Backbone bond lengths (Angstrom), bond angles and torsions (degrees), N, CA, C in turn:
res aa  C-N    CA-C-N  psi(-1)  N-CA   C-N-CA  omega(-1)  CA-C   N-CA-C  phi
1 M - - - 1.450 - - 1.518 110.39 -
2 N 1.250 114.66 150.66 1.447 122.92 -178.37 1.533 109.15 -89.96
3 K 1.337 116.54 144.71 1.460 119.79 -179.90 1.520 111.78 -63.68
4 K 1.328 116.62 -32.71 1.462 119.55 178.57 1.524 110.56 -64.80
5 N 1.333 116.99 -40.60 1.463 120.61 177.81 1.523 111.00 -65.72
6 D 1.344 116.18 -37.90 1.457 119.98 179.22 1.525 110.82 -59.43
7 K 1.324 115.69 -41.48 1.460 118.89 -178.79 1.520 111.12 -68.97
8 K 1.332 116.81 -35.59 1.460 119.70 179.24 1.526 111.00 -70.62
9 D 1.323 117.25 -36.32 1.458 121.61 -177.73 1.530 112.73 -79.24
10 S 1.303 116.67 -21.47 1.462 118.58 -176.25 1.526 110.48 -73.82
11 I 1.289 113.97 147.72 1.458 121.17 178.56 1.525 107.22 -112.75
12 V 1.296 115.22 128.76 1.460 120.92 178.44 1.524 107.28 -104.67
13 F 1.317 114.99 129.92 1.459 118.14 177.05 1.518 109.67 -127.43
14 K 1.319 114.13 157.84 1.456 121.44 -176.57 1.526 108.36 -106.37
15 A 1.341 115.70 136.68 1.462 120.95 178.39 1.524 108.85 -135.93
16 E 1.314 115.06 150.63 1.462 120.32 177.65 1.524 108.84 -105.66
17 C 1.327 116.30 131.91 1.465 121.55 178.91 1.529 108.39 -68.48
18 P 1.343 118.05 128.17 1.464 120.09 -179.17 1.530 112.78 -71.35
19 C 1.321 117.16 -21.50 1.466 120.05 -178.28 1.526 112.66 -82.40
20 C 1.335 115.64 -54.24 1.465 119.28 -173.08 1.519 113.71 -108.62
21 G 1.336 118.36 -10.05 1.452 121.29 178.64 1.513 114.50 80.90
22 S 1.327 117.83 8.29 1.464 121.14 179.09 1.523 110.20 -72.07
23 L 1.339 115.85 154.18 1.458 120.80 178.35 1.520 109.80 -97.25
24 L 1.332 115.45 134.52 1.464 121.95 179.77 1.519 108.64 -121.03
25 W 1.330 116.76 133.23 1.457 121.85 172.32 1.517 105.82 -104.44
26 I 1.328 116.65 120.49 1.461 122.10 -172.30 1.520 109.82 -118.75
27 D 1.336 115.42 132.57 1.467 122.43 176.02 1.522 106.73 -85.05
28 S 1.333 117.12 120.46 1.463 120.58 -175.61 1.525 112.40 -71.18
29 T 1.319 118.17 -28.95 1.458 120.91 -178.92 1.522 111.12 -72.97
30 N 1.319 116.12 -52.32 1.467 120.85 -177.47 1.524 112.61 -85.62
31 K 1.319 116.15 -13.92 1.468 122.05 -176.98 1.527 110.63 55.91
32 E 1.332 114.35 46.63 1.452 121.55 179.98 1.525 109.67 -123.74
33 V 1.310 114.83 151.66 1.455 120.37 174.67 1.519 107.37 -81.63
34 I 1.319 116.21 120.37 1.458 121.52 -178.55 1.527 110.60 -88.73
35 R 1.317 115.35 -38.70 1.456 120.06 -175.99 1.523 109.02 -143.78
36 F 1.325 115.21 148.09 1.453 121.45 -176.88 1.523 108.04 -139.60
37 D 1.317 116.92 120.27 1.466 121.26 177.74 1.521 108.80 -119.78
38 R 1.319 114.64 120.47 1.463 118.93 177.89 1.523 109.79 -70.43
39 K 1.312 114.23 147.67 1.458 119.37 177.63 1.527 107.74 -71.18
40 K 1.300 116.01 132.06 1.455 120.41 -179.70 1.525 108.97 -78.77
41 K 1.323 114.53 134.93 1.452 119.52 178.59 1.519 109.45 -76.14
42 K 1.307 114.19 141.01 1.455 119.41 178.77 1.525 108.00 -73.26
43 K 1.317 115.21 124.76 1.458 119.85 177.86 1.516 108.11 -93.54
44 G 1.320 115.27 119.28 1.449 119.83 -178.93 1.517 111.05 -91.74
45 S 1.286 114.78 164.89 1.455 120.01 178.65 1.524 109.43 -81.62
46 L 1.309 115.16 168.72 1.457 120.81 178.90 1.526 110.39 -63.57
47 D 1.327 116.63 -37.05 1.467 120.31 178.82 1.525 111.43 -62.48
48 E 1.327 116.80 -41.20 1.465 120.60 178.36 1.522 110.43 -64.34
49 L 1.325 116.02 -40.12 1.459 120.54 179.42 1.525 110.66 -64.18
50 L 1.324 116.99 -43.78 1.462 120.78 178.82 1.526 111.39 -64.10
51 L 1.320 116.92 -41.34 1.463 120.99 178.51 1.528 110.71 -62.66
52 K 1.320 115.84 -43.53 1.465 120.66 178.98 1.527 110.64 -62.57
53 E 1.329 117.20 -40.47 1.464 121.34 179.68 1.529 111.00 -67.78
54 R 1.330 117.18 -38.52 1.471 120.20 177.40 1.525 111.15 -63.41
55 K 1.330 116.25 -42.10 1.467 120.08 178.37 1.521 110.77 -62.94
56 R 1.321 116.02 -41.16 1.465 120.34 179.67 1.525 110.18 -63.95
57 K 1.337 115.97 -42.94 1.460 120.99 179.70 1.530 110.60 -64.43
58 A 1.325 116.84 -41.41 1.465 120.89 178.27 1.526 110.44 -62.92
59 G 1.314 116.73 -36.44 1.461 120.69 177.22 1.516 111.58 -63.70
60 F 1.341 116.12 -40.82 1.462 119.93 177.43 1.522 110.64 -63.24
61 E 1.333 116.41 -44.22 1.460 120.59 -179.45 1.525 111.18 -63.22
62 A 1.314 116.86 -40.35 1.468 120.67 179.84 1.529 110.50 -65.37
63 R 1.328 116.14 -41.91 1.473 119.01 178.45 1.523 110.89 -65.53
64 F 1.339 116.78 -39.09 1.459 120.19 178.77 1.524 110.43 -63.19
65 E 1.334 116.87 -45.07 1.462 120.98 179.45 1.525 111.59 -61.69
66 S 1.329 116.96 -42.50 1.465 119.23 -179.62 1.525 110.75 -66.85
67 T 1.327 116.89 -36.16 1.464 120.50 177.64 1.524 110.40 -67.24
68 A 1.329 116.91 -41.66 1.463 120.81 178.72 1.527 110.51 -64.53
69 E 1.322 117.67 -41.68 1.466 121.68 178.53 1.532 110.50 -62.67
70 L 1.310 116.56 -42.03 1.460 120.96 177.91 1.529 110.77 -62.30
71 A 1.324 116.94 -40.28 1.466 120.85 178.32 1.530 110.33 -64.58
72 R 1.346 117.29 -40.72 1.472 120.21 177.94 1.534 110.70 -63.31
73 E 1.324 116.84 -42.08 1.468 120.35 178.90 1.525 111.17 -63.35
74 R 1.304 116.98 -41.18 1.469 120.55 177.94 1.527 110.68 -64.15
75 Q 1.333 116.05 -38.94 1.464 120.42 178.69 1.526 110.23 -62.92
76 K 1.338 117.35 -44.77 1.464 121.27 178.87 1.527 110.74 -62.29
77 E 1.331 116.70 -42.37 1.467 121.07 179.54 1.530 110.78 -63.63
78 A 1.319 116.53 -40.63 1.466 120.22 178.88 1.527 110.31 -65.79
79 Q 1.340 117.49 -41.10 1.466 121.03 177.83 1.529 110.71 -62.20
80 K 1.337 116.32 -41.98 1.463 121.27 179.65 1.529 110.64 -62.13
81 K 1.326 116.83 -46.09 1.464 120.65 179.69 1.529 111.10 -64.69
82 Y 1.333 116.48 -36.47 1.465 120.36 179.00 1.527 110.31 -64.54
83 K 1.343 116.64 -44.22 1.467 120.34 180.00 1.524 111.31 -64.84
84 E 1.341 116.92 -39.40 1.466 120.29 178.14 1.524 110.83 -64.61
85 A 1.309 116.56 -41.45 1.465 120.19 178.95 1.524 110.31 -65.46
86 L 1.319 116.94 -38.03 1.465 121.25 178.86 1.532 110.44 -65.39
87 K 1.345 117.89 -40.04 1.466 121.69 177.47 1.523 111.00 -63.05
88 R 1.353 116.33 -43.67 1.471 119.92 179.09 1.521 110.91 -62.89
89 L 1.317 115.88 -38.17 1.464 120.09 179.66 1.528 110.21 -65.70
90 K 1.326 116.76 -40.58 1.468 120.32 178.80 1.525 110.86 -65.71
91 K 1.354 117.51 -37.68 1.460 120.97 177.47 1.521 110.62 -63.93
92 L 1.345 115.99 -42.70 1.462 119.85 179.60 1.525 110.85 -65.13
93 D 1.327 117.24 -39.30 1.467 120.77 179.25 1.530 110.91 -68.18
94 G 1.313 117.60 -33.42 1.463 122.09 -179.39 1.518 111.75 -71.78
95 K 1.320 119.30 -29.99 1.458 123.08 -179.14 1.518 111.66 -76.58
96 D 1.299 117.09 -31.56 1.476 119.99 -175.90 1.478 113.44 -77.12
């Protein structure tokens, strides 16, 4: 077969990479990638970047507050258990 005929008979199809979204042009006869175009990243505006950063910062603050609240609740629970243990100890000392 002639190389010119091979090129005419070959079918080229386009596929998108499921991982990175790049476009691939594949020759069905040779099973080779003929062309590869990387997916262009979306360039956001400065306002979008600032909004995204504010949301991220708010998320950090919310997590910090919830962690602090949990620590306060644990402290109260520990104080309650300590007082109960102290009462039981006083009862035991009073009986003896």
